[in-house]
N, C-alpha and C positions, 0 to 999 in steps of 0.2 A: 225469113231473112237476118231478119236482128240478132235473132239465134246466129246464125252458119258466119256474120262478121265477126259476132263474140267467140264466137270458138276459133276465127282463123289467129285473132287478137294475141286469144290467151296460147293457140299453141305456137306463135311466134314469138311471145313472151318465155315459152318454156324453150324454142330452141336456143333462144340468144344467152338463157341465164345458162344451159347444155354448154353452149360455146366457153364462156367466162369459164366453166368452171374444168373442163378440158383442157382450158387455157393454162389454168392458173394450177394442175394436176401435172402439166409438163412441165413448167418452171419449175415443181418443184423437184420433181423425175431428174431436172438438168444441174437442180443444187445440189441431187442426194450423189446422182453416181460419182462427181469428182471427190465428196467425201469421202465415198465407199471405197474409189480408186488410192485414194489418202491413206485410208483405215489398211487394206492390203498392206501398201507400200509400207507401210508403219513396222509391221509383221514381219515384214521380208529379213531369210533366215538364212539366205544362199551366201557360202562363204567361196572365194576364190580360189585354185590352184596359190595364187601367188601369197593373197592371204593367210592361207596354211601355213607356207615357208614362215612367212612372218613371226606365227601364232609358233612354231618347231623353233624358232630362236633365241623367242623371249621366255619358252618353258626350260631350253635347257639350259640362260642363265640365270634362270628363278626372278622374274625379271618382270613384273607387270609392266602392259606397253603404255604407252600415251597417246591415249585415243586423239584426245583435242589434238593437239599436235599434229598427228597422221591425217587426220580428216581434216582441219582446219589447212592443209599444204593442198590438197587434190583441185585438178581440171574445176571437179563438177560442186565442187565449194563456191570457190573461187566464182564462177559465173552466177552465184546466185543473187538477189538483194536480198535487203540487210532484213528485210522482214519474212525469209524464208530461212535461212540462213540456222538461226538458233533450233528449227523444227527438224532440221535435216541432220545437224549436229548428233541431236538427241537420239533419232533413229538409228543415226551409226555407229554412236557409241553402244549402245543396245544389240542392235546385229554382233558388231565385232568383239563386243564384250560375251555374249551366248557363246562363238563361235571360240572365242579363247577358253571358253570357260567346260564348253567339251571336248577340246583337242587335248589325246590324251599321249603322250611320247611312248607310253609303252606299247599301242599297240598302229597309233598314224606313220606311215610313213610317204613321203613325199614322193610325185611321181614325176621322171622328168623326161623329156627327149634331146636328146642332141643328134645334128647331123656327124657325117664322120666322112671317110675317104675309106676306101678298102680296096688293099690287094693278094690278089693269091699268088701263092709261090709255091710252085711244083715240085714234085720229088726230084733229087739229082741224084743221080747217076753213083755218085758218091758216096750213097747211103743216108743222105740231109732226108729227112723229111721234109713233105709239105709242110707249109704254113698258110697262116692267113690275119695280115698283122689290116690295123686300119690307126689312121692319124683324126685327129680334131682342127680344123680348119685354121690355119695362122699358127700354131701350135708345132712350128717342126721341128723342136730343141726340144722342148719339157714334154711335151702331150700333156700336162696336167692342166685342164682345163677349170675354168672357176664358174659357179651360174651364181645370174646377180637378181636381185628381188631389190626393187625399190617400194618402198612406201614413202609416203610426208617429201619431204625434201633430202632423206637420207635412204641407205644401199648397206643387205646384211650380203657380204660375199657366202658362195657354198662351196667347200672344198670334197669331193665327193672319194673318201681314202681306199687305197688302192686299185682304185677303176683302171689305170695303168696297165694293171698287172692281166689285163686282158689283153690288150693290144697286139701282141702277139701269140697267136696260139699252133702248136706243133697238131700236126691231125693226126690217126692213124689209116690204115689203110680205108677202113670201112667209114669214118667221118671224112676223106677225103674222097670217096665216091659219091657219098651224100653230096656234098659243097660241090662240088665239081656241075650237080644237075641242078642247081637254083644261081649260081653266078651270072649275071651278063657277059663277064668277059676275063677270059686265062690270062690275056697279057697286057692287059691294062690296069688301069685303077678305073674305080667308079663309086656311085654315092650310095650310100646304105646310112640306119638310124641307131642309135642307141637309146632302149628305151630302158631307163634306171628308175629302182625303187630304193629309195635309199631312206635308210632314220637317221634324224640329229641325234647325239649323244654329249656335243659341246659344243657350246657359245660362250663368246668374253664380254660382255655388256661394258665392262667399266677399263678397256684396256680398245679404244677402234682403233682400227690398222689402217685412218687416215681422214681428217678430219680438218676443217675448214670453220670458220666464225659463224654459215648458215648448215652446215650440212656433217654428217658423220658415216662414216662407210666400218662395219663393224664383218666378222669373222664366222660363220660355224662349219663346223665339222658332221659329216655322216660317213654310216659306214654302209655298205654294199649289203640289201637284204634280196634284190633280184636285177639281172639285167639281163638283157638279150641284142640280139645284135639282128635285123632286118632288113630287108631289099625286096626292091617292088621289082617284079619278072619282067623282064624285056622286052614279052610278047602280050601277056592280058595283065600286066600292073596289078597283079594281085602280089601281096606281101607274103615273103617265105624269110622266116626265120635263119637265120647261117648255123648260131649258136644262141645256146642260155645258160644260165648260172641259176639257182638258188640255193643262199647260204644257211647251212643246217637247220640256223634256230628260226628262218623265215621260214621255213617247210609247210607244217601244219596250217599253220595263216593263208599261206599262200592256195593250198589247197581248197582252204574251204572258199576262200572268196573267188577261187575260178572251177569252183564246182558248178556244174550244170542246176539251173533256179529245182528244178522237181527232186532233184538226190538232198536239196537240204531241207527236207519237211519229210517226218515219215507219211506211209502211205498206211491207207486203213486196216491194208489186212495184216502189217505187220504186226497191229495189237492181239490178233488170233492166235499168231507163231507161239 
């Protein structure tokens, strides 16, 4: 009986020790998990399209970005308490610095999407060919849009060179027949989108086009690499391409980037040819 009582005491003591060890292990895991999450966040390398546009501006202007001013003006930085701001600043400087270092003006293009209003004009009896016109919203007179990218308190405005040259396309009889199967209306305007790939080649950091005591606005210019006009199907909501254009200097890069994944790598049987 005494032996059984002693065994129960030992078992109870071991059970308590086990619980204490389990609680300690759980506490350590709780402490480690945030640290691991912070470690992963520290090495975050994702760059947004808007950040790429800012990289393009500074590359074209041959000036390094002022990362600290850029980061410290963001809403994410401002809401942090003072003990976390320095850590966040360092992490963001590493992320943006890496992204800027990898940005190559010779191969990278900016991808833009702009809503437009399109109208189809049928051929006339006097011999005038059918044509397809588009206009940007609230730009009736110039029809030359600017695309703004904000960083910190500042703004970079992009003008895409010769974009307006595509705003009135004359259609051949074959093109006219193909277009009419895709457009939702033949007698009224309809909504569409322009997908634009542009290569930045000119930027002026020294001469902002607008500024105040707290902010500045600069201009950069890009040339068209690729542009297409697409519309949603009236019945199926699928996207249809009305027209597209690839610049001659961009054709090979565009072909490779849009090649099916299985065609990008050699197949084993090709080794025995």
